[in-house]
Kinemage of the C-alpha trace (Angstrom):
@kinemage 1
@onewidth
@group {chain A} dominant
@subgroup {mainchain}
@vectorlist {calphas} color= white
{ca met a 1} P -34.993 69.945 -145.728
{ca asp a 2} L -37.476 69.311 -148.363
{ca ser a 3} L -41.099 69.994 -148.153
{ca ser a 4} L -44.473 69.935 -150.127
{ca gly a 5} L -48.153 70.480 -149.398
{ca glu a 6} L -48.445 66.962 -148.253
{ca val a 7} L -45.084 65.607 -147.060
{ca gln a 8} L -42.199 67.191 -145.176
{ca glu a 9} L -38.620 65.702 -145.004
{ca arg a 10} L -35.717 66.465 -142.892
{ca phe a 11} L -32.402 64.877 -143.208
{ca phe a 12} L -29.989 64.932 -140.231
{ca asp a 13} L -26.392 63.447 -139.266
{ca gln a 14} L -28.189 60.449 -137.536
{ca gly a 15} L -30.889 59.690 -139.926
{ca tyr a 16} L -33.798 60.824 -142.104
{ca leu a 17} L -37.557 62.003 -141.034
{ca lys a 18} L -40.428 61.785 -143.396
{ca phe a 19} L -43.922 62.969 -142.265
{ca asn a 20} L -47.164 64.516 -142.628
{ca asp a 21} L -49.571 66.065 -140.058
{ca gln a 22} L -50.747 62.522 -138.966
{ca thr a 23} L -47.725 59.824 -139.299
{ca gly a 24} L -44.085 59.913 -139.990
{ca thr a 25} L -41.071 57.599 -140.412
{ca tyr a 26} L -37.741 58.184 -138.915
{ca ile a 27} L -34.815 55.945 -140.484
{ca glu a 28} L -31.698 55.661 -138.494
{ca lys a 29} L -28.492 56.280 -140.837
{ca phe a 30} L -26.099 53.658 -139.384
{ca asn a 31} L -28.413 50.682 -139.058
{ca ser a 32} L -31.421 51.484 -140.943
{ca ala a 33} L -33.857 50.757 -138.324
{ca gln a 34} L -37.212 52.416 -138.928
{ca his a 35} L -39.378 54.214 -136.274
{ca gln a 36} L -42.989 54.569 -137.103
{ca leu a 37} L -44.514 57.860 -135.430
{ca glu a 38} L -48.262 59.081 -135.237
{ca asn a 39} L -49.939 62.144 -134.010
{ca lys a 40} L -52.573 60.355 -132.061
{ca thr a 41} L -54.323 63.698 -131.189
{ca gly a 42} L -54.444 64.999 -134.636
{ca leu a 43} L -53.353 68.334 -133.162
{ca ala a 44} L -50.691 70.722 -134.123
{ca ile a 45} L -48.127 71.242 -131.506
{ca ser a 46} L -48.532 74.422 -129.194
{ca asp a 47} L -46.723 77.685 -130.080
{ca glu a 48} L -44.798 77.252 -126.948
{ca leu a 49} L -43.432 73.901 -127.528
{ca gln a 50} L -42.718 74.837 -131.104
{ca his a 51} L -40.750 77.854 -129.726
{ca met a 52} L -38.959 75.565 -127.279
{ca ile a 53} L -37.804 72.824 -129.917
{ca thr a 54} L -36.751 75.684 -132.575
{ca arg a 55} L -34.456 76.948 -129.794
{ca tyr a 56} L -33.090 73.624 -129.054
{ca leu a 57} L -32.171 72.961 -132.728
{ca asn a 58} L -30.573 76.220 -133.185
{ca leu a 59} L -28.172 75.746 -130.460
């Protein structure tokens, strides 16, 4: 994990995610495919969804 005020970066066994509040790019580790992501609403996720994601990732 790496982060700054503008850009967040996350490293996973399966790939790499670089994102900000509006857009992101996920790069697959094994075939280097890139997936463009966009926050179309411009809104942060709800606290409930954030909690569910955190619980899932910590399993």
